[in-house]
FISE-233172 format. One line per 3 residues: number of its first residue (from 1); for each residue x, y, z of C-alpha. Coordinates in Angstrom, 1 decimal. Each point is the difference from the previous one (the first is absolute). Example, Ala and Ser with C-alpha at 12.3 -4.5 7.8 and 13.67 -1.06 7.14 Angstrom:
BEGIN
1	12.3/-4.5/7.8 | 1.4/3.4/-0.7
//
This chain:
BEGIN
1	182.6/-134.5/-92.8 | -2.8/1.4/-2.2 | -2.3/2.5/1.2
4	-3.0/0.5/-1.5 | -2.5/3.1/0.5 | -3.7/-0.8/0.2
7	-2.2/3.4/-0.4 | -2.5/0.1/-2.9 | 1.1/2.3/-2.5
10	1.3/2.6/2.2 | 3.0/-1.3/1.1 | 2.4/1.3/-3.0
13	-1.2/3.7/0.6 | 0.4/-0.5/3.4 | 3.7/-1.4/-0.3
16	0.4/3.2/-2.2 | -1.0/2.3/2.4 | 1.7/-1.4/2.3
19	3.6/0.4/-1.7 | -0.8/3.3/-1.0 | -0.9/1.1/3.6
22	3.2/-1.2/0.8 | 2.1/1.6/-3.0 | -1.6/3.3/0.9
25	0.6/-0.4/3.6 | 3.9/-0.2/-1.1 | -0.1/2.8/-2.3
28	-1.6/2.2/2.5 | 2.8/-0.8/2.4 | 2.6/0.8/-2.7
31	-1.6/3.3/-0.9 | 0.3/0.6/3.8 | 3.7/-0.6/0.2
34	0.7/1.9/-3.2 | -1.9/2.9/1.5 | 1.6/0.0/3.2
37	3.3/-0.4/-1.8 | -0.9/3.3/-2.0 | -1.4/2.3/2.6
40	0.9/-2.2/3.2 | 2.9/2.8/1.2 | -2.6/2.9/-0.1
43	-2.7/-1.9/1.6 | 2.2/-0.9/2.6 | 1.4/3.4/0.6
46	-3.9/1.1/0.2 | -0.9/-2.5/2.6 | 3.6/0.9/2.1
49	-1.3/3.8/0.1 | -3.5/-1.3/0.5 | 0.7/-2.0/3.1
52	2.6/2.8/1.2 | -3.1/2.4/0.2 | -1.9/-2.6/1.8
55	3.2/-0.1/2.5 | -0.2/4.0/0.6 | -3.9/0.1/0.0
58	0.4/-3.0/2.9 | 2.7/2.1/1.6 | -1.9/3.5/-0.2
61	-3.0/-1.6/1.6 | 1.9/-1.5/3.0 | 1.8/3.3/0.7
64	-3.4/2.1/-0.4 | -1.5/-2.4/2.8 | 3.0/0.9/2.0
67	-0.4/3.7/-0.5 | -3.9/-0.2/0.9 | 0.7/-1.5/3.2
70	2.7/2.9/0.6 | 3.0/-2.4/-0.1 | 3.2/-0.1/-2.0
73	-0.1/-2.8/-2.6 | 2.0/-2.9/1.0 | 2.0/-0.8/-3.3
76	1.4/-3.1/1.0 | -3.0/-1.5/1.0 | -1.7/1.6/-3.5
79	2.5/-1.7/-2.0 | -0.4/-3.3/1.8 | -3.5/0.4/-0.7
82	0.3/0.9/-3.4 | 2.3/-2.8/-0.9 | -2.4/-2.3/0.9
85	-2.8/1.4/-1.7 | 2.2/0.2/-3.3 | 1.2/-3.7/-0.1
88	-2.9/-0.9/-2.3 | 0.7/2.8/-2.4 | 3.8/-0.9/-0.1
91	-0.7/-3.7/-0.6 | -2.0/1.0/-2.9 | 2.8/2.3/-1.3
94	2.7/-2.9/0.1 | -2.4/-2.3/-1.8 | -0.3/2.5/-2.9
97	3.5/0.4/0.0 | 0.5/-3.6/-0.3 | -2.3/-0.9/-2.6
100	1.5/3.0/-2.0 | 3.5/-1.4/0.2 | -1.4/-3.3/-0.8
103	-1.9/1.0/-3.4 | 3.7/1.6/-1.0 | 1.0/-3.9/0.0
106	-2.8/-1.1/-2.6 | 1.2/-1.2/-3.3 | -1.7/0.2/-3.2
109	-0.7/-3.8/-1.8 | 0.3/-0.8/-3.6 | -3.4/-0.6/-2.0
112	0.9/-3.6/-0.6 | 0.4/-0.6/3.9 | -3.2/1.8/1.1
115	-2.0/-2.1/-2.6 | 1.6/-3.4/1.6 | -0.6/1.3/3.5
118	-3.7/0.4/-1.1 | 0.0/-3.3/-1.7 | 1.4/-1.9/3.5
121	-2.0/1.9/2.4 | -3.4/-0.9/-2.2 | 0.9/-3.5/-0.1
124	0.7/0.0/4.0 | -3.2/2.1/0.4 | -2.1/-2.6/-1.7
127	1.3/-2.6/2.0 | 0.4/1.6/3.5 | -2.0/3.4/0.3
130	-1.9/0.0/3.1 | -3.2/1.1/-2.0 | 0.4/-2.9/-2.6
133	1.2/-2.9/2.0 | -0.7/-1.5/3.2 | 3.4/-1.9/-0.1
136	1.8/3.0/1.5 | -1.9/0.6/3.0 | 0.0/-3.8/0.7
139	3.7/-0.4/-0.1 | 2.3/2.2/1.9 | 3.0/-0.6/-2.3
142	-1.9/0.9/-3.2 | -1.3/3.5/2.2 | 3.6/0.8/0.4
145	1.1/-0.5/-3.6 | -3.3/2.3/-1.0 | 1.6/2.6/2.0
148	3.2/-0.4/-1.1 | -1.3/0.1/-3.8 | -2.2/3.3/0.9
151	3.2/1.4/1.1 | 1.9/-0.7/-2.9 | -2.4/1.1/-2.0
154	-0.4/3.7/1.3 | 3.9/0.2/0.0 | 0.4/-0.8/-3.2
157	2.7/-2.9/1.3 | 0.0/-2.4/-3.2 | 2.6/-2.0/1.6
160	-2.3/-0.5/3.1 | -3.2/-0.5/-1.8 | 2.0/-2.8/-2.0
163	1.0/-1.6/3.1 | -3.5/0.0/1.6 | -1.2/-1.1/-3.5
166	2.3/-3.1/0.3 | -1.1/-0.8/3.9 | -3.5/0.5/-0.8
169	-0.4/-2.7/-2.6 | 2.1/-2.4/2.1 | -1.9/0.6/3.0
172	-3.4/-0.6/-2.1 | 1.4/-3.0/-1.7 | 0.7/-1.4/3.7
175	-3.5/0.4/1.3 | -1.4/-2.9/-2.5 | -1.2/-0.5/-3.6
178	-3.5/0.2/0.5 | -2.0/2.5/-1.7 | -1.1/2.9/2.5
181	-3.4/1.9/-0.5 | -0.5/3.7/1.4 | -3.6/1.4/-0.4
184	-0.3/3.8/0.5 | -3.0/0.9/1.9 | -2.2/2.7/-0.8
187	2.2/0.9/-3.0 | -2.3/2.8/-1.2 | 0.2/2.2/3.2
190	4.1/-0.9/-0.1 | 0.1/1.3/-3.3 | -1.8/3.1/0.8
193	1.9/0.9/3.0 | 3.1/-0.6/-2.3 | -1.1/2.7/-2.7
196	-0.6/2.2/2.7 | 3.3/-0.4/1.4 | 1.7/0.5/-3.0
199	-1.9/3.3/-0.8 | 1.2/1.3/3.5 | 3.4/-1.0/-0.7
202	0.3/2.0/-3.5 | -2.0/2.7/1.2 | 2.0/1.0/3.4
205	3.7/0.4/1.2 | 2.4/-1.5/-0.2 | -1.0/-1.1/-3.4
208	-1.2/3.3/-1.2 | 3.7/1.5/0.9 | 0.5/-1.5/-3.9
211	-2.1/3.0/-1.1 | 2.6/2.4/1.8 | 3.2/-1.9/-1.2
214	-0.7/-0.3/-3.5 | -1.3/3.6/-0.4 | 3.0/2.6/-0.1
217	-2.3/2.7/1.1 | -1.8/-1.9/2.8 | 3.7/-1.1/1.0
220	0.9/3.7/0.3 | -3.2/1.0/1.6 | 0.4/-2.3/2.7
223	3.2/0.7/0.8 | -0.8/3.7/0.2 | -2.6/-0.6/2.4
226	2.3/-1.7/2.4 | 2.2/2.8/-0.2 | -2.8/2.4/0.7
229	-0.8/-2.0/2.9 | 3.7/0.0/1.1 | 0.1/3.4/-0.1
232	-3.4/0.6/1.9 | 1.1/-2.5/3.1 | 3.3/1.8/0.0
235	-1.3/3.3/0.7 | -2.3/-1.3/2.1 | 2.7/-1.7/2.3
238	1.8/3.5/0.0 | -3.6/1.5/1.4 | -0.2/-2.7/2.5
241	3.7/0.0/1.4 | -0.4/4.0/0.4 | -2.9/-0.6/2.3
244	1.7/-2.7/1.8 | 2.9/2.3/0.5 | -2.2/2.7/1.5
247	-1.7/-2.6/2.4 | 3.4/-1.6/1.6 | 1.9/3.4/-0.2
250	2.3/-1.1/-2.6 | 1.1/-2.4/-2.8 | -0.4/-3.6/0.3
//
């Protein structure tokens, strides 16, 4: 099946911007994972201290209410209440730990593999990208293949991308031999939106992590900032724990 795109003289620019946007989004994901791999241990320690301080503050508030009523704090009730309050924070920490562990399994690909991944993705994108072809929306099997190709592209999985490319070409061939024309409505506005999206990607996190990761001074400064924050929360935790001990009349 031959796919013909009709959009005056703006289609090549639209396609180039669309592919550039996807490439930058992929790079942003890679910078995020590299950043987490570099600073994740410290980030998680800071967050763990932070949620411990939140737990202590909530415990203090619980005890203070009881004291204000002239009652002795019910420690069992307090612990049950606080456990419920802290569930979401604990879930967030668990997710952060899992993400850090997953980044440690990332591998580096060769320039040749990176070039082939880019070429295969571009070929599939020109055929199935939802913003360039209505084929994907009309055929569930192509939509599934597009999602598979996008995943393989993001993960730099050349083997999966090669397999998906074969299945894509096979699926398109089975749909028929007639030419298929795609028109991009309001392409000027779409181009403007893509340009703005690209600007946003390259000027914000996680893409901006690139500047930290590639500059030794920036890396050292960021590490020092996290270490300082950890020290501050550790000291704050001691103060809160002491305050709670006074309220309940002994160590928790």
